[in-house]
N, C-alpha and C positions, 0 to 999 in steps of 0.2 A: 168784526162782529160787533154790532149795537143791540145787545140785549144785557139781560142780568147775568148771562153766562161769562161775559167778559170780565166781571169783578173776580170770579174765581181764576179765570187765566191769568189775569194782572196778578193777583196775589200770588200764584202758583210759580211764577216766572222766576224770582228770586230764590226760591228753594231749588228749582233745577240748576240754576248757576252755581249756588253754593255746593250742590252735589257734585257736579262736574269738578269745581277745585278741589273738593274733598278728596275726590279720586286720583286727581292729578299730582297733589301735594302731601298727602298723609299716607304713610305707610303702615300696615299691622304691626302693632308691637310683637316683641319676642314672648312667646308663650312661657308663663312661670311654673313652676314645678306647684302641684296641689298640696297646700297644707293639711298636716293632720288636724284633728280637732283641737287638739292639745296646742298646737303652734297657733292656730287660726285663735283661739280663745286667749294666748299670751299677747298676740300681736293686737287684738282688740283693746285688751286691758291697758297695753302701753300706749296704746294711740290714745284713750279716754285720760289718761293720766298726763299725757303730754297736753291735751286739750285744756285739762283743769289747769296745769300750770300756767300755759300762756295766757288763760283768760281770767285767771284768779278768781275762779269760782268758788263762791261761798254758798255751798248748798244747805238748806235748811233740814232739820233732820227728816221731815215728811218726805223730802226728795233725795235721800243720800241714797237710796236703792232703788231709784226709778230707773237707772240704766240697766242694772241686773234683773229688775223685773221684767223690762221691755225684751230684753234678749233671752230672758230665762237661764241666766246664769247665776243661778240661787244658791243658796248651801244646799249640801247634799242631805242635811238632816231634815230637811222639810219634806223629802220626797218628791221634789220635783225636779232634781237634777236629770232624771230618766226621761223625763218628758221629751217627747218627738218633735221635730220642726214641723209636722203636720198639726200636730195639738196646740201648738204654740198661736197658730193662727186663730184659736177658737177661746182664747183669754178674754176675758172681759175688756181689758183695756184696749185690744185689738179691735173687738167687735165694736166698741163706742166709737174709736176713730174711723173706722169704715162707715158706719151710720152716719156719723157727722160729716164725713167727705161726700157722701151721697147727697145728703140733705142740702148742703151747702151749694154743690155744683148745681144740682137740680134745680135751686132757686134762681141761681144766676143765669143759667142758661135760658130758663124760661122768661125771665125778665128781659134778657138781652135780645132774645130772638123773637120776642113779641112786643116789644115796645115800638119797633118800627110798623108793625101790624096795627097796634093800637091807633097811632097816630094816622095811618091810613085809612081806619074804617071812620074815626069820630072826627078827624079834621083833614078830610080828603084835599082842600084845596091848600093846604100848609105844606111848604116844604122843608122837610125836617132832616134832610140827607146831611148836610154839613153839621147841623147841630148834634146829630147821634155820633157823626164820626169824630168829631172833637172830644164830645164825652167819653167815647172808647177808648180813643188814643191817649189823651192827656190823664183823664180819668184813670186809666188801668195802668200807666207808667207811675202816676203820683201815689196810687194807693199801694202798689209793690214797694216802692221806695220807702213810703211811710211806714207799712207794716214791718219791711226789714229793719229800718232804723229804730224803730220804737222796741222790737222784740229782742235786737242787740243790746239795747242799753237795759231793759228789764231782765235779762239772762244773769246778771251778776247776782240779781237779787233773788230770783225765783228759781233760778236753773234752767233746765231745758222746757220745764213747764211754761215758761214765758211765752215759746210760740204759740202753744194752744189758748192760752189767755188773750193774747192779743188777736187772734183769728175769732174767738167766742166775742170778744167786747167791739171787734169790728162789725160782725154780723148784727150785733143789737143795736149799735148806732145806724147801720145802714136801714134797717126795716123801716123805720117812721117815715124816712125820706123816700123811700121805695112806694111807699103807699100814697106820700104827698103829690106825687106826680100825676095821680089819677083825679085830685080834687083842683088841679088848675089848667088853665089853658095855656097854649104854647104862645110865645117863649116863656113864661113863667114857669111852665111846667118842667122846663130843664134845669131848672136851679136846683131843686129837690134831688132831681134825677142826677145830677153832677156830683152832688155832695154823697148821696147814698151809693153811687158806684165808686167813689173814692175811698169810702170806708169799707165797702163790700169786698174790695181788692185787698185789703189790707192781709 
C-alpha cells in the first residue's frame, strides 16, 4: 500500500501486537469490595498523608487546603460537605482547569497538524518530512521529560500547584517560538519550531 494510509497502518501495528500480548499475559484482577464513603475518605486521607511524608512536602499556607478544596472534603461548618459529586464539576477551579486544558490542546493540535500543510502550501519544493518527524519525536519526548523533572523539583516548594505553574510557564515560553516559525524560511524555521515544541510539551 503506497499512499498516505500506510502511515496510519504502520503506526497501528504495534498497538495490535501489544493488545494481543496483553490478552495472552494479563488476567483481570480480583474484584474488591466496594468501600463506603467514610472508608473511601479515610483511605484518601491516609494515602495523602503517606505522600506528604515520603516527599517531605512543605506546603505554604495558601496551598494547605488545596487537596481538600479539589476533592470537596471541606469542613462541614462551611455548608459544603453535602455538595454532590455532580456539583463538584462546576467548582471554579475545575472549570478553569477544563478551559485551560481545552485551549492548550486546541493550540497544540492546530499547530502540529497544520505545520506540515503550511510548508506544503508555501514551500512546496522543500521536503520537510524528516524535519517534522524529528521535531515531534525528540521535542515531544524531551518536553515531557523536562516538564516532569521541573515540576518534581518545584513541588517541594509550591506543592501540587507546581504542576500547573510548569504548564503555564511552558506555554508562555513556547508561544513566541511558535509564531517565529512563520517569519523564517526552512530550514531556519525548524529552529524556533523545535524550541517551541519542547516548551509546549512541558
